C-alpha distance (Angstrom), angle and dihedral (degrees) to the residues before:
residue distance angle dihedral
X1 . . .
X2 3.81 . .
X3 3.82 117.8 .
X4 3.78 118.5 -125.9
X5 3.79 125.9 -122.4
X6 3.73 134.4 26.9
X7 3.85 120.6 -55.7
X8 3.81 88.8 -107.5
X9 3.84 91.3 55.6
X10 3.79 90.7 46.0
X11 3.81 90.9 54.1
X12 3.83 90.8 46.7
X13 3.83 92.3 53.4
X14 3.80 91.6 44.7
X15 3.80 91.0 51.1
X16 3.81 91.8 48.5
X17 3.79 90.7 49.6
X18 3.80 92.9 48.6
X19 3.82 91.6 48.9
X20 3.82 92.8 49.7
X21 3.80 90.7 43.7
X22 3.82 91.4 54.3
X23 3.79 90.7 47.5
X24 3.80 95.5 52.6
X25 3.80 100.1 32.1
X26 3.78 100.5 49.1
X27 3.80 95.1 129.4
X28 3.73 123.5 -134.5
X29 3.81 87.6 -178.4
X30 3.78 110.2 48.2
X31 3.78 103.8 -147.2
X32 3.77 94.1 -175.0
X33 3.80 91.2 59.8
X34 3.81 109.4 18.0
X35 3.79 122.2 -176.0
X36 3.80 116.2 -103.2
X37 3.82 95.1 -106.7
X38 3.81 94.5 45.2
X39 3.82 117.5 138.2
X40 3.81 94.1 -137.3
X41 3.78 110.0 48.7
X42 3.79 126.8 -165.0
X43 3.78 110.8 -126.6
X44 3.76 133.1 175.6
X45 3.82 102.6 -111.0
X46 3.76 126.6 171.6
X47 3.82 98.3 -115.1
X48 3.78 139.8 149.7
X49 3.82 91.5 -107.3
X50 3.78 134.1 39.8
X51 3.77 126.6 -115.2
X52 3.77 102.2 38.9
X53 3.78 126.4 164.5
X54 3.78 124.9 -148.1
X55 3.80 110.9 -125.6
X56 3.79 105.6 174.0
X57 3.77 143.8 -83.6
X58 3.76 134.5 -66.5
X59 3.81 128.2 -137.9
X60 3.81 100.3 -120.0
X61 3.82 91.2 -152.6
X62 3.83 90.4 62.5
X63 3.79 93.9 46.4
X64 3.82 96.4 47.7
X65 3.81 85.4 91.3
X66 3.82 87.0 74.7
X67 3.81 97.9 42.5
X68 3.80 135.7 -18.8
X69 3.80 90.0 -144.7
X70 3.85 100.1 78.1
X71 3.83 111.1 146.0
X72 3.80 104.0 -176.6
X73 3.78 138.3 26.8
X74 3.85 95.3 -150.8
X75 3.80 116.1 110.4
X76 3.81 123.2 -159.9
X77 3.78 138.8 177.5
X78 3.79 120.4 -152.0
X79 3.78 123.9 -138.1
X80 3.79 87.6 -117.7
X81 3.85 90.1 58.7
X82 3.80 91.0 46.0
X83 3.82 89.1 54.9
X84 3.83 89.7 47.3
X85 3.82 90.5 54.1
X86 3.81 92.6 46.2
X87 3.79 92.5 50.4
X88 3.83 99.1 40.8
X89 3.81 98.2 35.3
X90 3.81 103.5 30.9
X91 3.80 115.5 -146.0
X92 3.83 95.0 -5.5
X93 3.78 92.3 106.8
X94 3.78 95.0 46.2
X95 3.79 93.2 47.5
X96 3.78 102.2 37.7
X97 3.83 110.2 23.4
X98 3.82 89.2 111.1
X99 3.85 88.0 68.2
X100 3.81 93.8 59.7
X101 3.85 97.3 84.8
X102 3.84 90.1 50.0
X103 3.76 93.0 47.7
X104 3.81 91.1 51.8
X105 3.81 95.1 43.2
X106 3.82 95.9 46.8
X107 3.78 115.4 14.2
X108 3.80 116.4 -178.2
X109 3.82 90.9 -145.2
X110 3.78 137.8 5.2
X111 3.78 113.0 -158.0
X112 3.76 129.6 -172.9
X113 3.80 116.4 -86.3
X114 3.79 125.6 -151.9
X115 3.84 92.4 -115.8
X116 3.82 128.2 68.9
X117 3.83 119.2 -99.2
X118 3.77 89.9 11.8
X119 3.77 131.7 114.0
X120 3.78 136.6 -167.7
X121 3.80 109.1 -132.7
X122 3.80 120.2 -156.0
X123 3.77 124.0 -166.0
X124 3.81 129.4 179.1
X125 3.81 115.5 -161.1
X126 3.79 95.7 -162.9
X127 3.83 96.3 -175.6
X128 3.85 89.3 59.9
X129 3.82 95.1 32.4
X130 3.82 89.5 -127.7
X131 3.79 128.2 136.7
X132 3.78 127.6 -165.5
X133 3.77 140.5 -166.7
X134 3.80 121.5 -154.4
X135 3.80 128.5 -179.1
X136 3.80 112.7 -146.7
X137 3.84 125.0 -171.3
X138 3.80 112.5 -157.2
X139 3.80 123.8 -145.7
X140 3.81 114.0 -122.7
X141 3.83 134.8 -172.6
X142 3.81 93.9 -93.2
X143 3.83 93.5 54.7
X144 3.80 119.6 95.4
X145 3.83 111.6 -86.2
X146 3.84 91.6 -113.2
X147 3.80 93.3 62.4
X148 3.78 121.7 103.6
X149 3.79 135.0 -171.8
X150 3.81 100.4 -78.3
X151 3.77 138.1 -159.0
X152 3.80 105.8 -128.4
X153 3.80 99.1 -178.9
X154 3.77 141.7 -14.2
X155 3.80 135.5 -169.3
X156 3.79 145.4 153.5
X157 3.80 113.6 -103.5
X158 3.77 134.6 -162.7
X159 3.76 129.6 -124.1
X160 3.80 92.6 -96.6
X161 3.81 93.3 55.1
X162 3.80 89.9 45.8
X163 3.82 91.4 53.7
X164 3.81 94.0 45.5
X165 3.81 91.6 49.6
X166 3.79 91.6 49.7
X167 3.79 91.7 47.4
X168 3.84 99.7 43.7
X169 3.81 104.2 35.0
X170 3.78 130.6 70.0
X171 3.79 109.7 -108.4
X172 3.83 110.1 -133.6
X173 3.81 98.9 174.5
X174 3.80 136.3 16.7
X175 3.81 122.8 -170.2
X176 3.79 109.8 -121.7
């Protein structure tokens, strides 16, 4: 595939991308070399992609509302997804990644996603007045054996987004 534009324009776009990438991806949490007491730990897992980070475990009973066919309780996030979050939701990952295991372990709501075997998790931390949305893809029997339950995206949301999501999406699970 031939690239468009002159070599000078290609260098300009590459430089702009690299500058914006450095701005948004300057990690507060170094996933390649996490501290010993870090919430999200890097582990060597046999997965379909490299550079995965173990996040926690799900309660399969809670997540059966998405699919009955769940094959593992391990949850991971790939470095590629971390970069996606950092670019599309600036600073949310750096500030709030410690909430991810709690959101996965005890979501307040799971609402229907627009993809199969995927759920939208909502969590309201009332004491901090913070609300979050997390997209979780579950591994099923038909998936390759290397797959794991995976965090697709994560971000802090406001009250308006919370209300719209609750109004417009089918609620699959509500924490009692």
